[in-house]
C-alpha positions, -999 to 999 in steps of 0.1 A, spaced: 381 -127 217 394 -147 247 360 -158 260 354 -175 226 390 -186 218 402 -203 249 372 -226 255 372 -235 218 409 -245 219 405 -266 251 379 -287 233 400 -290 201 429 -311 188 458 -287 184 490 -297 168 522 -276 172 547 -279 143 577 -271 165 599 -288 191 611 -254 205 608 -256 243 600 -218 243 571 -222 219 557 -252 237 559 -234 270 542 -202 257 514 -222 240 508 -242 272 511 -212 295 491 -186 276 465 -207 259 460 -234 286 464 -263 262 489 -292 257 494 -294 220 505 -325 201 541 -317 191 551 -328 156 584 -316 141 584 -305 104 608 -322 80 611 -291 58 648 -282 53 641 -245 55 661 -240 23 642 -213 4 664 -190 -16 661 -155 -1 666 -140 -35 631 -152 -44 614 -129 -18 608 -91 -19 610 -88 18 624 -106 48 589 -108 63 576 -127 33 606 -151 34 598 -158 71 561 -163 63 567 -187 35 590 -208 57 565 -210 85 537 -219 61 557 -246 45 567 -261 79 531 -262 88 518 -278 56 546 -304 58 532 -315 92 495 -311 80 501 -335 51 511 -362 76 477 -360 93 442 -367 81 415 -340 86 401 -361 114 433 -359 133 435 -322 140 414 -291 143 441 -264 144 478 -267 135 501 -240 146 535 -233 130 560 -204 134 593 -192 121 616 -165 135 644 -146 118 667 -117 128 671 -89 102 700 -65 98 683 -32 91 714 -18 74 715 -44 47 702 -35 12 689 -69 1 669 -97 18 697 -122 12 721 -99 31 697 -89 58 685 -122 71 706 -136 100 697 -172 104 702 -196 133 738 -200 146 751 -235 141 788 -230 149 809 -209 173 823 -190 143 788 -181 132 777 -171 167 808 -149 171 801 -132 137 764 -127 143 769 -110 177 796 -88 163 773 -78 135 744 -69 160 766 -50 184 757 -14 188 728 -16 163 691 -19 162 678 -50 144 644 -65 136 630 -98 147 602 -112 125 581 -141 136 555 -155 112 527 -173 130 505 -197 110 473 -215 118 462 -243 95 427 -259 95 415 -288 73 396 -276 43 368 -301 50 361 -284 83 363 -249 69 337 -249 41 341 -220 17 314 -194 16 290 -191 -13 292 -161 -36 261 -143 -48 260 -162 -80 261 -195 -61 297 -204 -68 323 -210 -41 343 -179 -31 377 -182 -15 387 -158 13 408 -130 -2 445 -127 6 450 -95 26 479 -71 19 510 -75 40 528 -44 54 560 -58 37 582 -34 58 611 -57 67 640 -34 59 625 0 68 636 21 98 602 24 115 582 -3 132 555 -14 107 518 -14 118 503 -47 128 490 -65 97 456 -81 93 459 -119 92 462 -133 57 438 -161 45 449 -185 19 427 -214 7 449 -243 -7 426 -270 -22 457 -289 -35 469 -293 1 434 -297 15 439 -269 40 431 -232 48 461 -212 60 459 -182 82 491 -162 87 506 -130 101 540 -116 107 550 -98 139 580 -74 140 599 -62 170 630 -39 171 659 -49 194 689 -27 202 722 -42 214 746 -21 234 777 -7 217 797 -14 248 798 -51 243 835 -60 242 852 -86 220 861 -104 253 824 -105 263 815 -120 229 843 -146 231 832 -156 266 796 -158 256 803 -181 226 827 -203 246 808 -206 279 772 -204 269 766 -226 238 731 -234 248 723 -197 247 732 -193 211 731 -226 193 702 -230 170 690 -195 178 683 -169 152 709 -142 155 728 -164 180 709 -152 210 677 -156 230 662 -126 248 654 -148 278 690 -159 282 723 -143 292 723 -121 261 695 -101 278 724 -83 296 734 -67 263 699 -54 252 694 -17 257 658 -18 246 630 -32 225 601 -18 206 573 -42 202 563 -76 215 588 -92 239 573 -127 233 580 -122 196 617 -121 203 613 -153 222 599 -169 191 561 -168 195 541 -135 197 512 -148 218 490 -118 211 494 -121 173 489 -158 175 457 -152 195 443 -129 168 451 -154 140 436 -183 160 405 -162 168 400 -156 131 403 -193 123 379 -203 151 353 -177 142 354 -185 105 351 -222 112 321 -216 134 304 -194 109 307 -220 81 295 -249 101 
């Protein structure tokens, strides 16, 4: 996979629909490219009630962010567009609306989120999306001579279960109306916070380390001071940082191989 993927990316125009310093760093470090960074204007305001699982809510948000950026570019301006979205999920909640813990915007939210995670295992979902222009990814011909779109593959859908879901096969979605083909997958990691975190610790964290929680899903970053509270993780560490590089590589590899096959 890597012998085909990395050389292809270095010769391609890659757009990253995120201004996250962590995502930019991970793409540059692990894929050896310097993407063009374009921030999505999507308000990220989907109603969680409209989704059966937190993973699908996360996927829809990432796809919409990516398509928003893709629509501002002509097919000649990019080969691959990468988007992502991360959420923290309370595994004890019974509904998607109650389970999803969004990015902390205020000290009050940060305090509440960390108290909610204390002493519990929670899930981190990151949806990774790769978008290619439809004109550069010609659809295959069916036996009868008609165009056949790639089929959408089934998602694991296990966002509120108590066991780590198996890695899903990337989903392929042809969108003629948007002029793109969308490849996507959701990665899940379990994270356990210590029960010994004191109220004073949380108050100090919120007051003294605003950059560690502000704008972060669940009000923490695993690479920051909150790492002192983490008893363990099950799954991809980079997923908790906001970009599971192995999962992104598999999605990119599929997009690259399909594009080459259809040329």
